C-alpha distance (Angstrom), angle and dihedral (degrees) to the residues before:
residue distance angle dihedral
X1 . . .
X2 3.77 . .
X3 3.85 122.1 .
X4 3.78 110.1 -102.0
X5 3.86 107.9 -151.2
X6 3.83 87.8 -157.5
X7 3.82 97.1 58.2
X8 3.79 114.9 125.8
X9 3.83 93.3 -106.8
X10 3.81 92.3 53.1
X11 3.86 88.3 50.3
X12 3.92 89.5 49.7
X13 3.76 89.6 51.1
X14 3.86 89.6 50.3
X15 3.77 88.0 49.8
X16 3.87 89.8 -120.4
X17 3.86 87.2 124.6
X18 3.76 122.7 36.8
X19 3.81 123.7 -125.8
X20 3.75 138.3 -172.7
X21 3.83 96.2 -108.1
X22 3.71 121.1 -153.2
X23 3.69 99.8 171.0
X24 3.74 141.7 -1.3
X25 3.82 139.6 177.9
X26 3.81 136.7 154.3
X27 3.77 92.3 -70.7
X28 3.82 109.4 25.5
X29 3.80 141.4 46.8
X30 3.80 123.0 -167.3
X31 3.79 125.0 -172.5
X32 3.84 143.2 158.3
X33 3.80 115.2 -85.5
X34 3.82 112.4 -113.2
X35 3.75 90.2 -137.8
X36 3.83 104.9 39.8
X37 3.84 117.4 -159.2
X38 3.80 93.8 -169.6
X39 3.90 137.4 24.6
X40 3.85 85.5 -87.7
X41 3.77 118.4 30.5
X42 3.84 116.7 162.0
X43 3.80 132.0 169.6
X44 3.73 121.5 -141.6
X45 3.84 116.6 -164.9
X46 3.75 134.9 176.2
X47 3.80 115.9 -123.3
X48 3.83 90.8 -129.9
X49 3.76 125.5 92.4
X50 3.84 100.0 -99.0
X51 3.80 122.1 148.8
X52 3.77 98.5 -157.4
X53 3.96 143.0 -25.4
X54 3.77 91.0 -74.9
X55 3.79 93.2 53.8
X56 3.76 90.1 45.0
X57 3.76 95.6 52.2
X58 3.85 90.3 49.2
X59 3.87 98.5 46.6
X60 3.79 112.0 19.2
X61 3.76 120.6 103.1
X62 3.80 119.3 -116.0
X63 3.86 89.4 -105.3
X64 3.84 92.9 50.0
X65 3.87 88.4 51.1
X66 3.80 94.5 46.3
X67 3.78 93.4 43.3
X68 3.80 93.1 49.5
X69 3.82 95.7 50.4
X70 3.77 90.0 43.2
X71 3.72 88.3 50.0
X72 3.81 92.8 55.1
X73 3.85 89.9 51.0
X74 3.83 93.1 45.4
X75 3.80 91.8 52.5
X76 3.75 92.6 48.5
X77 3.82 87.9 53.2
X78 3.82 91.7 48.0
X79 3.75 89.7 54.1
X80 3.83 94.1 44.7
X81 3.75 91.0 -120.6
X82 3.90 96.1 135.1
X83 3.87 90.6 70.5
X84 3.84 95.9 68.8
X85 3.73 103.1 10.3
X86 3.77 139.6 -101.3
X87 3.79 142.5 -154.4
X88 3.78 127.3 -112.7
X89 3.78 114.3 -157.6
X90 3.78 135.4 177.7
X91 3.79 122.3 -177.4
X92 3.83 113.8 -147.7
X93 3.79 122.3 -162.6
X94 3.69 134.1 -30.2
X95 3.93 96.5 -52.0
X96 3.82 89.6 44.8
X97 3.81 91.5 55.3
X98 3.80 97.3 -114.3
X99 3.84 109.4 167.2
X100 3.73 102.8 174.3
X101 3.83 119.3 50.5
X102 3.76 94.4 -136.8
X103 3.78 121.0 90.8
X104 3.81 111.0 -102.9
X105 3.68 135.7 163.7
X106 3.77 121.0 -147.1
X107 3.78 117.9 -142.8
X108 3.82 113.2 -158.7
X109 3.87 122.2 -172.5
X110 3.68 151.0 112.9
X111 3.79 91.5 94.7
X112 3.84 139.6 32.0
X113 3.80 104.8 -59.3
X114 3.74 99.2 -156.8
X115 3.85 136.1 -150.0
X116 3.85 118.7 2.2
X117 3.77 94.9 -129.2
X118 3.78 131.0 7.8
X119 3.78 118.2 -136.7
């Protein structure tokens, strides 16, 4: 999958499309999903142009990797999710259900999340 500079997350990073921001630093942006699947549904994205987790692990610098993972944990703390638990999910590729070609982690919480995968 090639990186599409006009994907919705790239446009959000360029501030062409607004978002309900929760957290931002030099490497990470976290915001509420516009179509939440659970009581709390947040997206955490790196600011670099990475299509998915595989691309990220191959091309990201150590600081980008560290800051992205720390950002996910920081956001879960800001939202109080670590108290009762939460799910982190990243869809990769067509079979994985990825819809936007920019790496993103979903954080689900605030209620029981349910089964890992439906049949």
